[in-house]
C-alpha positions as CSV (number, residue, x, y, z in Angstrom):
1,M,12.2,2.4,87.9
2,E,10.7,5.9,87.6
3,L,7.0,6.3,86.8
4,K,6.6,7.7,83.2
5,T,3.9,10.1,84.3
6,A,6.5,12.2,86.1
7,K,6.9,14.5,83.2
8,S,3.4,14.8,82.1
9,P,2.1,17.9,80.2
10,A,0.3,19.0,83.3
11,A,3.6,18.9,85.2
12,V,5.3,21.1,82.6
13,K,2.3,23.5,82.9
14,N,2.9,23.7,86.6
15,G,6.5,24.8,86.1
16,G,8.0,21.4,86.1
17,A,6.4,20.2,89.4
18,P,4.8,16.8,89.3
19,A,1.1,16.9,88.6
20,R,-1.2,15.4,91.3
21,K,-1.9,12.0,89.8
22,I,-2.4,9.6,92.7
23,F,-4.4,11.1,95.6
24,G,-8.1,11.8,95.1
25,T,-10.5,13.3,97.6
26,D,-10.1,10.4,100.0
27,G,-6.7,8.9,99.4
28,V,-5.6,6.7,96.6
29,R,-8.3,4.5,95.1
30,G,-8.8,2.3,92.0
31,V,-8.8,-1.2,90.7
32,A,-6.2,-3.3,92.6
33,N,-3.1,-4.3,90.6
34,I,-3.8,-1.5,88.0
35,E,-2.1,1.9,88.5
36,P,-2.1,3.6,90.8
37,V,-3.2,0.8,93.2
38,T,-0.3,-1.6,92.4
39,A,2.4,-3.2,94.5
40,E,5.1,-1.0,92.7
41,T,3.4,2.2,93.4
42,A,2.5,1.1,97.0
43,L,6.2,0.4,97.6
44,K,7.0,3.9,96.3
45,L,4.2,5.4,98.4
46,G,5.5,3.6,101.4
47,R,9.0,5.0,100.9
48,A,7.8,8.5,100.2
49,A,5.4,8.5,103.2
50,A,8.1,7.2,105.5
51,H,10.4,10.0,104.5
52,I,7.8,12.7,105.1
53,I,6.5,11.1,108.3
54,T,10.0,10.9,109.6
55,Q,10.6,14.6,109.0
56,L,7.3,15.5,110.8
57,A,8.0,13.1,113.7
58,G,11.5,14.6,114.1
59,K,9.9,18.0,114.5
60,R,7.6,16.7,117.2
61,S,9.8,14.3,119.1
62,G,13.4,15.1,118.2
63,A,15.9,14.0,115.6
64,H,16.7,10.7,117.2
65,H,13.1,9.5,117.3
66,R,12.5,6.3,115.4
67,A,9.3,6.7,113.5
68,Q,6.5,4.1,113.5
69,I,3.6,3.7,111.0
70,V,0.4,1.6,111.6
71,I,-1.0,-0.4,108.7
72,G,-4.6,-1.7,108.9
73,K,-6.9,-3.0,106.2
74,D,-10.4,-4.3,105.3
75,T,-11.0,-7.8,104.1
76,R,-10.2,-7.5,100.4
77,L,-8.0,-10.1,98.8
78,S,-5.6,-7.4,97.4
79,G,-5.0,-6.2,100.9
80,Y,-2.2,-8.8,101.4
81,M,-0.4,-7.6,98.3
82,L,-0.6,-3.9,99.1
83,E,0.2,-4.4,102.8
84,N,3.4,-6.2,102.1
85,A,4.5,-3.7,99.4
86,L,3.8,-0.7,101.6
87,A,5.5,-2.3,104.6
88,A,8.6,-3.0,102.5
89,G,8.8,0.5,101.2
90,I,8.4,2.0,104.7
91,M,11.0,-0.3,106.3
92,S,13.5,0.5,103.5
93,L,13.5,4.1,104.8
94,G,14.3,3.0,108.3
95,V,10.7,3.3,109.7
96,D,9.1,0.6,111.7
97,V,5.7,-0.9,110.7
98,L,2.9,-2.0,113.1
99,L,0.6,-4.5,111.4
100,I,-2.9,-4.7,112.9
101,G,-4.8,-6.7,110.2
102,P,-8.5,-6.2,109.4
103,L,-10.0,-3.4,111.4
104,P,-12.5,-0.6,110.6
105,T,-11.0,2.6,109.3
106,P,-11.9,4.5,112.5
107,G,-10.2,1.6,114.4
108,V,-6.9,2.3,112.5
109,A,-7.2,6.0,113.4
110,Y,-7.7,5.1,117.1
111,I,-4.9,2.5,117.2
112,T,-2.5,5.0,115.6
113,R,-3.2,7.3,118.6
114,S,-3.3,4.5,121.1
115,L,0.1,3.2,120.1
116,R,1.5,6.7,119.8
117,A,2.6,5.9,116.2
118,D,3.6,8.7,113.8
119,A,1.0,7.9,111.2
120,G,-1.6,5.3,110.2
121,I,-2.5,3.8,106.8
122,V,-5.8,2.1,105.9
123,L,-6.0,-0.3,102.9
124,S,-9.7,-0.1,101.9
125,A,-12.0,1.0,99.0
126,S,-14.9,1.5,101.4
127,H,-18.2,0.6,99.7
128,N,-16.6,-0.3,96.4
129,P,-16.6,-3.9,95.1
130,Y,-13.7,-6.3,96.1
131,E,-11.8,-5.7,92.9
132,D,-11.0,-2.2,94.0
133,N,-8.8,-1.1,96.8
134,G,-7.4,2.1,98.3
135,I,-4.7,3.6,100.4
136,K,-5.7,6.3,103.0
137,F,-3.4,8.1,105.5
138,F,-4.0,9.3,109.0
139,R,-1.8,11.7,111.0
140,H,-0.3,10.8,114.4
141,D,-3.4,12.3,116.1
142,G,-5.9,10.1,114.2
143,Y,-7.1,12.9,111.8
144,K,-6.8,12.4,108.0
145,L,-3.5,13.6,106.5
146,D,-3.5,17.2,105.3
147,D,-3.8,17.8,101.5
148,E,-0.4,19.5,101.4
149,I,1.3,16.5,103.1
150,E,-0.3,14.1,100.6
151,L,1.0,16.3,97.8
152,K,4.5,16.2,99.2
153,I,4.3,12.4,99.4
154,E,3.0,12.3,95.8
155,N,5.8,14.6,94.6
156,L,8.4,12.3,96.1
157,V,6.8,9.3,94.4
158,F,7.3,10.9,91.0
159,S,10.5,12.9,91.5
160,G,12.8,10.1,92.6
161,E,14.4,12.5,95.1
162,I,14.8,9.8,97.8
163,E,16.2,7.0,95.6
164,N,19.6,7.3,97.2
165,I,18.3,7.2,100.8
166,R,19.1,3.6,101.7
167,P,19.6,2.9,105.4
168,T,21.6,-0.3,106.1
169,A,22.3,-2.7,108.9
170,G,20.4,-1.9,112.1
171,K,18.9,1.2,110.6
172,I,16.5,-0.7,108.4
173,G,12.9,-0.8,109.8
174,R,11.2,-3.8,111.2
175,A,7.6,-5.0,111.1
176,T,5.7,-6.1,114.3
177,R,2.2,-7.6,114.4
178,I,0.0,-6.1,117.1
179,D,-2.2,-8.8,118.4
180,D,-4.5,-6.8,120.7
181,A,-5.6,-4.1,118.2
182,L,-9.1,-5.5,118.0
183,G,-9.5,-5.6,121.8
184,R,-8.2,-2.0,122.1
185,Y,-10.7,-0.8,119.6
186,V,-13.6,-2.6,121.2
187,E,-12.8,-1.0,124.6
188,F,-12.4,2.4,123.0
189,V,-15.8,2.2,121.3
190,K,-17.5,1.0,124.4
191,R,-16.4,4.1,126.2
192,S,-18.7,6.1,124.0
193,F,-21.7,4.4,125.6
194,P,-22.7,5.4,129.2
195,R,-21.3,3.1,131.9
196,N,-24.6,3.0,133.7
197,L,-26.5,1.8,130.7
198,T,-26.6,-1.6,128.9
199,L,-28.4,-2.9,125.8
200,E,-30.0,-5.8,127.7
201,G,-33.3,-6.8,126.2
202,M,-32.5,-5.3,122.8
203,R,-32.4,-7.6,119.7
204,I,-30.1,-6.0,117.1
205,A,-29.7,-7.3,113.6
206,V,-26.3,-6.5,112.1
207,D,-25.1,-6.7,108.4
208,V,-21.3,-6.2,108.5
209,G,-21.0,-6.6,104.7
210,N,-18.2,-9.2,105.0
211,G,-16.0,-6.2,105.7
212,A,-13.7,-4.8,108.3
213,A,-16.2,-4.8,111.2
214,Y,-17.0,-8.5,110.9
215,K,-15.6,-9.1,114.4
216,S,-15.7,-5.7,116.1
217,T,-19.3,-4.6,115.8
218,P,-20.9,-7.9,117.0
219,C,-18.4,-8.1,119.8
220,I,-19.1,-4.5,121.0
221,L,-22.9,-5.0,120.9
222,R,-22.7,-8.4,122.8
223,E,-20.4,-7.0,125.4
224,L,-22.9,-4.2,126.0
225,G,-25.6,-6.7,126.6
226,A,-27.5,-6.9,123.3
227,T,-28.8,-10.1,121.6
228,V,-27.1,-9.9,118.3
229,I,-28.2,-11.5,115.0
230,V,-25.2,-11.2,112.7
231,S,-25.2,-11.7,108.9
232,H,-22.5,-11.5,106.2
233,N,-19.7,-12.0,108.6
234,T,-17.7,-14.6,106.8
235,P,-15.3,-12.6,104.6
236,N,-13.3,-14.6,102.0
237,G,-11.5,-11.7,100.3
238,R,-14.0,-11.6,97.4
239,N,-17.4,-11.1,99.0
240,I,-17.0,-7.7,100.7
241,N,-20.0,-5.5,99.9
242,K,-21.4,-8.2,97.6
243,D,-25.2,-8.0,97.8
244,C,-24.9,-6.9,101.4
245,G,-23.8,-4.0,103.6
246,S,-24.9,-0.4,103.4
247,T,-24.9,-0.3,99.6
248,H,-27.6,-2.9,99.7
249,P,-29.9,-1.7,102.5
250,E,-32.7,-4.0,101.3
251,E,-30.7,-6.8,103.0
252,I,-30.8,-5.4,106.5
253,Q,-34.5,-4.7,105.9
254,R,-35.1,-8.4,105.1
255,I,-33.1,-9.5,108.1
256,V,-35.0,-7.2,110.5
257,N,-38.4,-8.3,109.1
258,E,-37.5,-12.0,109.4
259,T,-36.0,-11.9,112.9
260,G,-38.2,-9.3,114.6
261,A,-35.2,-7.3,115.6
262,H,-35.8,-4.0,117.4
263,V,-33.2,-2.3,115.1
264,G,-30.8,-3.1,112.3
265,I,-27.3,-1.8,111.6
266,T,-25.6,-2.1,108.3
267,H,-22.0,-1.1,107.5
268,D,-20.0,-0.4,104.4
269,G,-16.8,-2.3,103.8
270,D,-14.5,-0.3,106.2
271,A,-17.3,0.5,108.7
272,D,-16.7,4.2,108.9
273,R,-20.4,4.6,108.2
274,A,-23.7,3.0,109.2
275,L,-27.3,3.1,108.1
276,L,-30.0,1.9,110.5
277,C,-33.3,0.0,110.0
278,D,-36.2,0.6,112.3
279,E,-38.3,-2.2,113.7
280,T,-40.9,-1.8,110.9
281,G,-38.3,-2.5,108.3
282,E,-37.8,1.1,107.1
283,I,-34.3,2.5,106.5
284,V,-33.1,5.3,108.7
285,D,-30.5,7.3,106.7
286,G,-27.8,9.7,107.8
287,D,-30.0,12.8,107.8
288,E,-32.5,11.1,110.2
289,I,-29.6,9.9,112.4
290,M,-28.2,13.4,112.5
291,A,-31.6,14.9,113.4
292,I,-32.2,12.3,116.2
293,A,-28.8,12.8,117.7
294,A,-28.7,16.6,117.3
295,I,-32.0,17.1,119.0
296,D,-31.0,14.8,121.8
297,F,-27.7,16.8,122.2
298,L,-29.7,20.1,122.1
299,K,-32.1,18.9,124.9
300,S,-29.1,18.1,127.1
301,N,-27.2,21.2,126.2
302,R,-24.4,19.2,124.6
303,L,-24.5,20.3,121.0
304,T,-21.7,22.9,120.9
305,Q,-22.8,26.3,119.7
306,N,-26.2,24.6,119.0
307,T,-24.9,23.8,115.6
308,L,-25.0,20.6,113.4
309,V,-22.6,20.3,110.5
310,A,-24.1,18.7,107.3
311,T,-23.3,18.8,103.6
312,V,-25.1,20.6,100.9
313,M,-26.8,17.2,100.0
314,S,-28.5,16.8,103.3
315,N,-32.3,17.4,103.3
316,F,-33.4,21.0,104.0
317,G,-35.8,19.6,106.6
318,L,-32.9,19.4,109.0
319,E,-33.1,23.1,109.6
320,D,-36.9,22.9,110.4
321,A,-36.3,19.9,112.7
322,L,-33.6,21.6,114.9
323,A,-35.1,25.1,115.0
324,P,-37.8,24.5,117.7
325,F,-35.0,23.3,120.0
326,G,-32.7,26.3,119.3
327,G,-30.5,24.5,116.8
328,K,-29.1,25.4,113.5
329,V,-27.3,23.7,110.6
330,T,-24.1,24.8,108.8
331,R,-23.4,23.2,105.5
332,T,-20.2,22.1,103.7
333,K,-19.2,20.6,100.4
334,V,-19.8,16.9,99.9
335,G,-17.2,14.8,101.6
336,D,-16.5,13.9,105.2
337,R,-13.1,15.7,105.1
338,Y,-15.0,19.0,104.6
339,V,-17.4,18.1,107.5
340,I,-14.6,17.4,109.9
341,A,-12.7,20.5,108.8
342,E,-15.7,22.7,109.6
343,M,-16.1,20.9,112.9
344,M,-12.5,21.5,113.9
345,K,-12.4,25.1,112.6
346,N,-15.4,26.1,114.8
347,N,-15.1,23.6,117.6
348,L,-18.3,21.7,116.7
349,N,-19.0,18.2,117.9
350,V,-21.7,16.6,115.7
351,G,-21.7,16.4,111.9
352,G,-22.3,14.0,109.1
353,E,-23.6,13.1,105.6
354,Q,-26.8,11.6,104.3
355,S,-24.8,8.4,103.4
356,G,-24.5,7.6,107.1
357,H,-21.0,8.8,107.5
358,M,-21.3,10.5,111.0
359,I,-18.7,12.2,113.1
360,F,-19.2,12.4,116.9
361,H,-16.2,14.5,117.8
362,D,-16.6,14.1,121.5
363,F,-15.6,10.5,121.1
364,T,-13.5,10.1,117.9
365,T,-11.6,11.9,115.2
366,T,-13.3,10.5,112.1
367,G,-16.5,8.8,110.9
368,D,-17.2,5.6,112.9
369,G,-20.3,3.5,112.0
370,I,-20.6,1.7,115.3
371,I,-20.1,4.8,117.5
372,S,-22.8,6.5,115.5
373,A,-25.1,3.5,115.9
374,L,-24.4,3.4,119.7
375,Q,-25.5,7.0,120.0
376,I,-28.9,6.2,118.6
377,L,-29.2,3.0,120.6
378,R,-28.5,5.0,123.7
379,I,-31.3,7.4,122.9
380,M,-33.6,4.5,122.3
381,M,-32.8,3.0,125.7
382,E,-33.0,6.2,127.6
383,S,-36.2,7.4,126.0
384,G,-37.9,4.0,125.7
385,N,-39.0,4.9,122.2
386,P,-38.6,2.7,119.2
387,L,-36.6,4.0,116.2
388,S,-39.7,4.4,114.1
389,E,-40.9,7.0,116.5
390,L,-37.6,8.8,117.0
391,K,-37.1,9.3,113.3
392,R,-40.4,11.3,113.0
393,C,-38.5,14.3,114.4
394,L,-37.3,14.9,110.8
395,T,-39.9,15.7,108.1
396,K,-38.0,15.6,104.9
397,F,-38.7,18.1,102.2
398,P,-39.7,16.6,98.9
399,Q,-36.8,16.5,96.4
400,A,-36.7,16.8,92.6
401,Q,-33.4,15.6,91.2
402,R,-32.1,15.7,87.6
403,N,-28.8,14.3,86.4
404,L,-28.1,15.7,82.9
405,R,-25.3,14.8,80.5
406,V,-23.3,17.8,79.3
407,K,-20.9,18.4,76.5
408,S,-18.8,20.9,78.5
409,K,-18.5,22.2,82.1
410,P,-18.2,26.0,82.0
411,P,-18.6,27.8,85.3
412,I,-22.3,27.8,86.2
413,E,-22.1,31.6,86.6
414,E,-21.5,31.7,82.8
415,L,-24.9,30.2,82.0
416,P,-27.2,33.3,82.2
417,D,-30.5,31.6,81.2
418,V,-29.9,28.9,83.8
419,L,-29.0,31.4,86.5
420,K,-32.1,33.5,85.8
421,L,-34.4,30.4,86.2
422,R,-32.5,29.3,89.3
423,D,-32.9,32.8,90.9
424,E,-36.6,32.8,90.0
425,V,-37.1,29.4,91.6
426,E,-35.3,30.5,94.8
427,R,-37.5,33.5,95.1
428,E,-40.6,31.3,94.7
429,L,-39.4,29.0,97.4
430,A,-39.1,32.1,99.7
431,G,-36.6,30.5,102.1
432,A,-38.6,27.3,102.4
433,G,-36.4,25.3,100.1
434,R,-33.3,25.5,97.9
435,V,-31.8,24.9,94.5
436,L,-28.5,23.1,94.2
437,L,-26.5,22.9,90.9
438,R,-23.1,21.2,90.7
439,Y,-21.1,19.3,88.2
440,S,-20.2,15.7,88.8
441,G,-16.5,15.2,89.6
442,T,-16.3,11.9,87.7
443,E,-18.8,12.0,84.9
444,P,-19.8,14.5,82.1
445,K,-22.9,15.4,84.1
446,I,-24.5,18.3,85.9
447,R,-26.6,17.5,89.0
448,L,-29.7,19.5,89.8
449,L,-31.5,19.2,93.2
450,I,-34.5,21.2,94.2
451,E,-36.1,20.9,97.6
452,G,-39.4,22.5,98.7
453,R,-42.6,21.8,100.5
454,N,-44.7,21.2,97.4
455,A,-43.6,18.1,95.3
456,D,-45.6,19.1,92.2
457,Q,-44.2,22.6,92.2
458,I,-40.6,21.6,92.5
459,N,-40.9,19.0,89.8
460,V,-42.2,21.7,87.4
461,Q,-39.4,24.0,88.4
462,A,-36.8,21.3,87.9
463,D,-38.1,20.5,84.4
464,K,-37.7,24.2,83.5
465,I,-34.1,24.5,84.8
466,A,-33.2,21.1,83.2
467,A,-34.5,22.4,79.8
468,A,-32.4,25.5,80.1
469,I,-29.3,23.5,80.9
470,A,-30.0,21.1,78.0
471,E,-30.3,24.2,75.7
472,S,-27.0,25.7,76.9
473,I,-24.6,22.8,77.4
474,G,-26.6,19.6,76.9
475,E,-25.2,16.8,74.7
């Protein structure tokens, strides 16, 4: 059965090529069992991915290489459905499947490399509720699949070009369950922590969000010597991220306060990010984690090119925090794929987002919540300082944010009154702040962010710019 969207108006506009309909900025995502996150489309994606991955593997390893693809998932109920559909599609193209079960997204990336597989697939919708799910691809080397390869896979899904490729007999792929994936990942993560150091004497509260890290994070921390207080570690397929995890940081605050833990760690559903909670019950976000880690790396001359990679949404105070130690910040668009792209392009080793999605490139190829947490735990152990003291290294600039509904989204450069005010505000800030204007990718909204040293001043400035936006394109 061909998908009816294959000949959409957008496709005709593109000269007959299928329009990009499935992949978003971070793989395929949506409500499970509703297009595009259905068993039917997953099967087609499996077939298309297997075809493209086989071609790429052949170029690397020779024409007779039998390709293998790893499939991992988080704890959502729909993971079973999608896992089986994907596996069936992959095997129907003569590619073998390695099933590793629930494991954090960075664990799937690592296992793909460890098993020398040709690609990895993660079934997860990260911090979204259990009703959603997603399909995300990794290359053989553990990095996210390139956009152009995703587009080739998508084109095959719609075009039906591979409908007649049907291996038979012994050429059909097989599925194998890998029983030691969790142990491999645990040992891999522990290698990011110094061998001469332990977490003995440290009480750590962990909220795993009933997600993919429900076994791995507590195991890693215990094996490193910590006393671990674990919560929300009984996934049932329906309770992932439900009133827990990094989208509900008040929960880890409650647990730290009730247990007297030295530090709290809270993950999202696939554990590629982490937020921390200090011993006083205050949340430590991604910007503060980046500042603590980057300064530590600068002091030991380990921050490559003395540069931290952050997105445009990270607080402007990062620049001030790093400057006394000879550090600087380079910024990218919002999204971890842009952070890692910048890191790879310029051989940089620390980057991340305000959300707690951190990338320590010395140890791994993608965001990893527990590796990020271990870096801060190491600094706490080596310095003897509590997290509440360490986070003081970052003095955040006050922020004024406005989210405004708009009737259209013309290029911001075509809004002269808005641009005039923006430029005036930037001159008033005199380099000690910034103005950020961007349209929402999912809603009819424009987002305005002003940072500066004076909260009253930037709120007045934000109101002026917001009024000009409302006059120009407001609903």
